[in-house]
SELUMMAR-893286 format. One record per residue (C-alpha): residue in one letter; chain; x, y, z. Coordinates in Angstrom, 2 decimals. Example, Ala and Ser with C-alpha at 12.3 -4.5 7.8 and 13.67 -1.06 7.14 Angstrom:
+-----+-------+---------+---------+---------+
: res : chain :       x :       y :       z :
+-----+-------+---------+---------+---------+
:   a :     A :   12.30 :   -4.50 :    7.80 :
:   s :     A :   13.67 :   -1.06 :    7.14 :
+-----+-------+---------+---------+---------+
! end
This chain:
+-----+-------+---------+---------+---------+
: res : chain :       x :       y :       z :
+-----+-------+---------+---------+---------+
:   m :     A :    1.11 :    2.98 :  -34.44 :
:   q :     A :   -2.11 :    3.02 :  -36.48 :
:   h :     A :   -3.69 :    0.97 :  -33.46 :
:   y :     A :   -3.08 :    0.27 :  -29.02 :
:   l :     A :   -4.56 :   -3.16 :  -28.81 :
:   s :     A :   -4.92 :   -5.53 :  -31.89 :
:   v :     A :   -5.50 :   -9.36 :  -31.58 :
:   g :     A :   -4.23 :  -11.98 :  -33.64 :
:   a :     A :   -5.99 :  -15.35 :  -34.86 :
:   m :     A :   -5.99 :  -18.50 :  -36.98 :
:   f :     A :   -9.43 :  -20.37 :  -38.11 :
:   r :     A :  -10.54 :  -22.62 :  -39.81 :
:   n :     A :  -14.52 :  -24.07 :  -39.97 :
:   e :     A :  -16.05 :  -21.64 :  -37.10 :
:   s :     A :  -18.77 :  -20.79 :  -39.04 :
:   d :     A :  -20.71 :  -21.48 :  -36.38 :
:   s :     A :  -18.84 :  -18.83 :  -33.35 :
:   i :     A :  -17.21 :  -16.37 :  -35.45 :
:   v :     A :  -19.30 :  -13.38 :  -35.59 :
:   e :     A :  -20.17 :  -13.68 :  -31.66 :
:   w :     A :  -16.03 :  -14.01 :  -31.25 :
:   i :     A :  -15.13 :  -10.48 :  -33.30 :
:   k :     A :  -18.61 :   -9.04 :  -30.86 :
:   h :     A :  -16.85 :   -9.86 :  -28.14 :
:   y :     A :  -13.28 :   -8.05 :  -28.90 :
:   l :     A :  -14.72 :   -5.13 :  -30.79 :
:   y :     A :  -16.64 :   -4.91 :  -27.44 :
:   h :     A :  -14.05 :   -5.18 :  -25.31 :
:   g :     A :  -11.64 :   -2.41 :  -27.13 :
:   v :     A :   -9.81 :   -4.43 :  -29.27 :
:   d :     A :   -8.87 :   -1.98 :  -32.49 :
:   h :     A :   -7.97 :   -4.58 :  -35.19 :
:   i :     A :   -8.35 :   -7.68 :  -35.96 :
:   y :     A :   -5.59 :  -10.15 :  -38.76 :
:   l :     A :   -6.76 :  -13.39 :  -39.31 :
:   i :     A :   -5.67 :  -16.25 :  -40.76 :
:   n :     A :   -7.94 :  -18.17 :  -43.25 :
:   d :     A :   -6.50 :  -22.21 :  -42.97 :
:   n :     A :   -8.37 :  -23.50 :  -45.41 :
:   s :     A :  -11.64 :  -23.00 :  -44.12 :
:   d :     A :  -14.29 :  -24.84 :  -46.97 :
:   d :     A :  -17.69 :  -23.52 :  -44.65 :
:   d :     A :  -18.98 :  -20.07 :  -45.40 :
:   t :     A :  -17.01 :  -18.15 :  -42.58 :
:   v :     A :  -15.82 :  -15.55 :  -44.05 :
:   s :     A :  -18.75 :  -14.47 :  -46.07 :
:   k :     A :  -20.18 :  -13.63 :  -42.37 :
:   i :     A :  -17.19 :  -11.85 :  -41.47 :
:   q :     A :  -17.08 :   -9.40 :  -44.72 :
:   e :     A :  -18.80 :   -6.77 :  -42.92 :
:   y :     A :  -16.05 :   -6.60 :  -40.70 :
:   i :     A :  -13.01 :   -6.64 :  -43.37 :
:   d :     A :  -15.28 :   -3.86 :  -45.42 :
:   k :     A :  -15.05 :   -1.36 :  -42.28 :
:   g :     A :  -11.55 :   -2.01 :  -42.14 :
:   l :     A :  -12.16 :   -4.07 :  -38.36 :
:   i :     A :  -10.13 :   -6.74 :  -39.96 :
:   t :     A :   -7.16 :   -7.99 :  -41.75 :
:   l :     A :   -7.59 :  -11.44 :  -43.29 :
:   y :     A :   -4.90 :  -13.64 :  -44.53 :
:   h :     A :   -5.62 :  -16.49 :  -46.83 :
:   v :     A :   -2.94 :  -19.85 :  -46.58 :
:   e :     A :   -3.03 :  -22.94 :  -48.75 :
:   e :     A :    0.07 :  -25.35 :  -47.48 :
:   p :     A :    0.45 :  -28.56 :  -46.39 :
:   y :     A :   -0.01 :  -29.33 :  -42.39 :
:   y :     A :    3.65 :  -30.24 :  -40.01 :
:   e :     A :    4.52 :  -30.01 :  -37.13 :
:   g :     A :    5.06 :  -26.11 :  -36.11 :
:   r :     A :    2.89 :  -25.11 :  -38.96 :
:   q :     A :    1.03 :  -22.72 :  -36.78 :
:   r :     A :    4.52 :  -20.66 :  -35.65 :
:   n :     A :    5.80 :  -20.52 :  -39.19 :
:   l :     A :    2.47 :  -18.62 :  -39.97 :
:   y :     A :    2.13 :  -16.36 :  -36.55 :
:   n :     A :    6.17 :  -15.10 :  -37.53 :
:   r :     A :    5.10 :  -14.95 :  -41.44 :
:   l :     A :    2.29 :  -12.46 :  -40.73 :
:   f :     A :    1.82 :  -11.14 :  -37.36 :
:   l :     A :    5.37 :  -10.54 :  -36.78 :
:   p :     A :    5.58 :   -8.07 :  -39.78 :
:   h :     A :    2.89 :   -6.27 :  -37.51 :
:   l :     A :    4.93 :   -5.45 :  -34.14 :
:   q :     A :    7.95 :   -4.74 :  -36.21 :
:   k :     A :    6.69 :   -2.16 :  -37.37 :
:   k :     A :    4.94 :   -0.73 :  -34.71 :
:   d :     A :    1.08 :   -1.31 :  -36.57 :
:   t :     A :   -0.26 :   -2.07 :  -32.88 :
:   q :     A :    1.06 :   -1.38 :  -29.65 :
:   w :     A :    0.09 :   -4.54 :  -27.94 :
:   l :     A :   -0.86 :   -8.00 :  -29.86 :
:   l :     A :   -3.25 :  -10.34 :  -28.55 :
:   v :     A :   -2.24 :  -13.70 :  -29.52 :
:   i :     A :   -5.16 :  -16.10 :  -29.37 :
:   d :     A :   -7.88 :  -19.12 :  -30.84 :
:   l :     A :  -10.96 :  -18.71 :  -32.08 :
:   d :     A :  -12.92 :  -20.71 :  -28.87 :
:   e :     A :  -10.12 :  -18.25 :  -26.97 :
:   y :     A :  -12.60 :  -15.15 :  -25.15 :
:   v :     A :   -9.75 :  -12.84 :  -22.78 :
:   w :     A :  -11.29 :  -10.69 :  -20.57 :
:   s :     A :  -10.33 :   -8.84 :  -17.73 :
:   p :     A :  -12.48 :   -8.74 :  -14.21 :
:   k :     A :  -11.38 :   -4.93 :  -13.73 :
:   a :     A :  -12.65 :   -3.50 :  -16.62 :
:   v :     A :  -14.21 :   -4.35 :  -19.84 :
:   h :     A :  -11.97 :   -2.44 :  -22.14 :
:   l :     A :   -8.95 :   -4.45 :  -22.29 :
:   g :     A :   -7.02 :   -1.47 :  -23.03 :
:   d :     A :   -7.54 :    0.48 :  -20.33 :
:   v :     A :   -6.63 :   -2.38 :  -17.98 :
:   l :     A :   -3.33 :   -2.58 :  -19.87 :
:   r :     A :   -2.78 :    1.22 :  -19.15 :
:   m :     A :   -3.74 :    0.51 :  -15.57 :
:   g :     A :   -0.09 :   -0.68 :  -15.11 :
:   c :     A :    0.40 :   -3.12 :  -17.58 :
:   e :     A :    3.07 :   -0.87 :  -20.57 :
:   h :     A :    6.64 :   -1.72 :  -18.86 :
:   l :     A :    6.12 :   -4.98 :  -19.25 :
:   g :     A :    7.04 :   -7.81 :  -22.79 :
:   q :     A :    4.93 :  -10.18 :  -22.62 :
:   i :     A :    2.05 :  -11.17 :  -20.76 :
:   q :     A :    1.07 :  -14.70 :  -20.04 :
:   i :     A :   -2.58 :  -15.00 :  -19.12 :
:   h :     A :   -4.57 :  -17.95 :  -17.11 :
:   q :     A :   -6.87 :  -20.29 :  -18.44 :
:   l :     A :   -9.94 :  -21.25 :  -17.53 :
:   l :     A :  -11.56 :  -24.35 :  -19.12 :
:   f :     A :  -15.32 :  -24.31 :  -19.96 :
:   g :     A :  -17.01 :  -27.60 :  -20.47 :
:   s :     A :  -19.93 :  -28.45 :  -23.07 :
:   n :     A :  -22.86 :  -27.86 :  -20.16 :
:   d :     A :  -23.95 :  -31.44 :  -21.34 :
:   h :     A :  -25.09 :  -30.06 :  -24.62 :
:   v :     A :  -26.14 :  -32.29 :  -27.37 :
:   k :     A :  -26.41 :  -30.18 :  -30.25 :
:   q :     A :  -24.72 :  -27.08 :  -30.73 :
:   p :     A :  -26.18 :  -23.41 :  -29.08 :
:   d :     A :  -26.72 :  -20.28 :  -30.64 :
:   s :     A :  -23.93 :  -18.21 :  -28.62 :
:   l :     A :  -21.31 :  -19.24 :  -26.70 :
:   v :     A :  -20.52 :  -17.04 :  -23.54 :
:   k :     A :  -24.24 :  -17.32 :  -22.52 :
:   h :     A :  -24.75 :  -21.45 :  -23.41 :
:   f :     A :  -21.36 :  -22.61 :  -21.87 :
:   t :     A :  -21.55 :  -21.58 :  -18.41 :
:   k :     A :  -19.93 :  -24.63 :  -16.03 :
:   r :     A :  -16.31 :  -24.70 :  -16.13 :
:   e :     A :  -12.73 :  -26.35 :  -14.69 :
:   n :     A :  -12.95 :  -25.13 :  -10.49 :
:   e :     A :   -9.07 :  -24.56 :  -11.10 :
:   y :     A :   -7.20 :  -22.41 :  -13.30 :
:   r :     A :   -4.48 :  -23.76 :  -15.40 :
:   i :     A :   -1.22 :  -21.85 :  -16.47 :
:   c :     A :   -1.63 :  -22.67 :  -19.83 :
:   g :     A :   -0.67 :  -19.64 :  -21.81 :
:   k :     A :   -1.87 :  -17.11 :  -24.04 :
:   f :     A :   -0.45 :  -13.77 :  -24.13 :
:   f :     A :    0.11 :  -10.12 :  -24.99 :
:   l :     A :    3.47 :   -8.67 :  -26.45 :
:   n :     A :    4.44 :   -5.19 :  -26.51 :
:   s :     A :    6.09 :   -4.07 :  -30.01 :
:   n :     A :    8.46 :   -1.63 :  -27.49 :
:   f :     A :    9.96 :   -4.96 :  -27.29 :
:   e :     A :   11.52 :   -7.21 :  -29.77 :
:   f :     A :   10.93 :  -10.87 :  -30.86 :
:   s :     A :   12.30 :  -13.53 :  -32.56 :
:   s :     A :    8.94 :  -15.62 :  -32.83 :
:   i :     A :    5.50 :  -16.29 :  -32.03 :
:   n :     A :    5.07 :  -19.27 :  -30.74 :
:   v :     A :    1.45 :  -21.20 :  -30.07 :
:   h :     A :    1.57 :  -20.71 :  -26.39 :
:   y :     A :    4.35 :  -17.56 :  -25.53 :
:   a :     A :    7.07 :  -15.47 :  -27.93 :
:   d :     A :   10.59 :  -15.68 :  -27.69 :
:   f :     A :   12.11 :  -11.95 :  -27.32 :
:   a :     A :   14.93 :  -11.39 :  -29.27 :
:   n :     A :   17.09 :  -10.57 :  -26.23 :
:   p :     A :   17.08 :  -13.84 :  -24.37 :
:   v :     A :   17.83 :  -12.79 :  -21.32 :
:   y :     A :   13.77 :  -10.82 :  -20.54 :
:   m :     A :   12.44 :  -14.50 :  -21.42 :
:   s :     A :   13.67 :  -15.17 :  -17.19 :
:   d :     A :   13.10 :  -11.14 :  -15.95 :
:   a :     A :    9.75 :  -11.79 :  -14.23 :
:   n :     A :    9.80 :   -7.76 :  -14.82 :
:   v :     A :    9.28 :   -7.28 :  -18.91 :
:   f :     A :    7.69 :  -10.97 :  -18.85 :
:   m :     A :    4.77 :  -11.85 :  -16.48 :
:   l :     A :    2.05 :  -14.50 :  -16.35 :
:   i :     A :   -0.24 :  -12.07 :  -14.86 :
:   s :     A :   -2.57 :  -12.40 :  -12.04 :
:   h :     A :   -6.14 :  -13.73 :  -12.99 :
:   d :     A :   -7.49 :  -10.53 :  -11.11 :
:   w :     A :   -6.45 :   -8.88 :  -14.80 :
:   f :     A :   -6.78 :  -11.15 :  -16.98 :
:   i :     A :   -8.98 :  -14.19 :  -17.74 :
:   y :     A :   -9.10 :  -16.30 :  -21.10 :
:   n :     A :  -12.32 :  -18.25 :  -21.67 :
:   h :     A :  -11.50 :  -21.19 :  -23.52 :
:   y :     A :  -14.55 :  -22.73 :  -24.98 :
:   n :     A :  -12.34 :  -26.13 :  -26.00 :
:   c :     A :  -15.06 :  -28.84 :  -26.63 :
:   q :     A :  -18.65 :  -27.19 :  -26.50 :
:   s :     A :  -20.81 :  -29.44 :  -28.14 :
:   v :     A :  -21.59 :  -32.93 :  -28.34 :
:   e :     A :  -22.52 :  -32.30 :  -32.34 :
:   f :     A :  -19.74 :  -29.47 :  -32.49 :
:   w :     A :  -16.55 :  -31.71 :  -31.17 :
:   q :     A :  -18.17 :  -34.64 :  -33.64 :
:   n :     A :  -18.52 :  -32.56 :  -37.00 :
:   v :     A :  -16.16 :  -29.67 :  -36.64 :
:   k :     A :  -13.32 :  -30.14 :  -34.37 :
:   c :     A :  -12.37 :  -34.26 :  -35.31 :
:   v :     A :  -12.98 :  -33.32 :  -38.94 :
:   r :     A :  -11.18 :  -30.87 :  -39.28 :
:   g :     A :   -8.26 :  -31.30 :  -38.14 :
:   d :     A :   -5.55 :  -29.63 :  -35.88 :
:   s :     A :   -3.14 :  -26.26 :  -37.25 :
:   n :     A :    0.43 :  -28.58 :  -37.10 :
:   a :     A :   -1.33 :  -32.09 :  -38.09 :
:   y :     A :   -0.35 :  -33.67 :  -35.05 :
:   l :     A :   -3.30 :  -33.26 :  -32.73 :
:   q :     A :   -5.93 :  -36.57 :  -32.74 :
:   r :     A :   -9.09 :  -35.43 :  -31.43 :
:   n :     A :  -12.15 :  -38.54 :  -30.70 :
:   m :     A :  -14.66 :  -38.63 :  -27.77 :
:   d :     A :  -12.40 :  -40.13 :  -25.54 :
:   y :     A :  -10.73 :  -36.74 :  -25.68 :
:   f :     A :  -13.39 :  -34.96 :  -25.64 :
:   h :     A :  -14.87 :  -36.65 :  -22.46 :
:   s :     A :  -11.14 :  -35.84 :  -21.16 :
:   i :     A :  -11.44 :  -31.99 :  -21.24 :
:   d :     A :  -15.45 :  -32.03 :  -20.84 :
:   k :     A :  -15.32 :  -30.19 :  -17.03 :
:   n :     A :  -18.41 :  -28.88 :  -15.78 :
:   e :     A :  -17.06 :  -28.31 :  -12.18 :
:   i :     A :  -18.67 :  -24.81 :  -11.08 :
:   e :     A :  -20.77 :  -22.51 :  -12.77 :
:   d :     A :  -18.96 :  -18.89 :  -13.82 :
:   l :     A :  -21.17 :  -15.65 :  -15.21 :
:   r :     A :  -18.59 :  -13.57 :  -14.45 :
:   l :     A :  -18.31 :  -13.30 :  -18.26 :
:   w :     A :  -22.25 :  -13.42 :  -19.34 :
:   e :     A :  -22.65 :  -10.39 :  -17.51 :
:   q :     A :  -20.19 :   -8.64 :  -18.89 :
:   n :     A :  -21.20 :   -9.35 :  -22.81 :
:   k :     A :  -25.23 :   -9.76 :  -22.17 :
:   d :     A :  -25.54 :   -6.52 :  -23.31 :
:   i :     A :  -23.61 :   -6.99 :  -26.99 :
+-----+-------+---------+---------+---------+
! end
């Protein structure tokens, strides 16, 4: 086993925030990051080259047509073998605008060791953060986007334990090779937000939304983003500084 906790994610044109995202996960105890570069045409790759050179990131490049189910297929081609070969004990599958953390401790691996190692798949609650009325994109997501929707969302991202076999890694869950586990709460758990949370910085600023998200499209080629959709997810109901308090010394 090379790593205890790794992250797998797919990106396109994330130059504004990818370094903050990487630093977040390394600070929170992630050992290795597997990234899929989905046709980026900005300077994202050059910004992360130092982490590739240090052996902290394995980077895959893909160039293929967009179709429904594409993201799942790429996960299965590029991430699933790392679980099958047991390159990592745990794989956290997440997006570049999603920051997983724990109220229990900064180090995510320590929290997994506290009482999660019998689980095969851990689903995490989402907190949806809004724009904080930013028109221009600020230099930090965690510092400047601090207002969010009041309620937790059940829109899972997930940890996978390589002690279990999986037949498919999907966008919001993975299929166990043994289908019985899909309905076994002792193996497949939506864990309390006292353990893990992910902050989802979906809309960010108006500038980012219009110039990046609306332009680059969706990895599966079916989600059409516009300003109506921006306003529907721009939730600024309460302020939540908890992750910033953990990350401010990075």
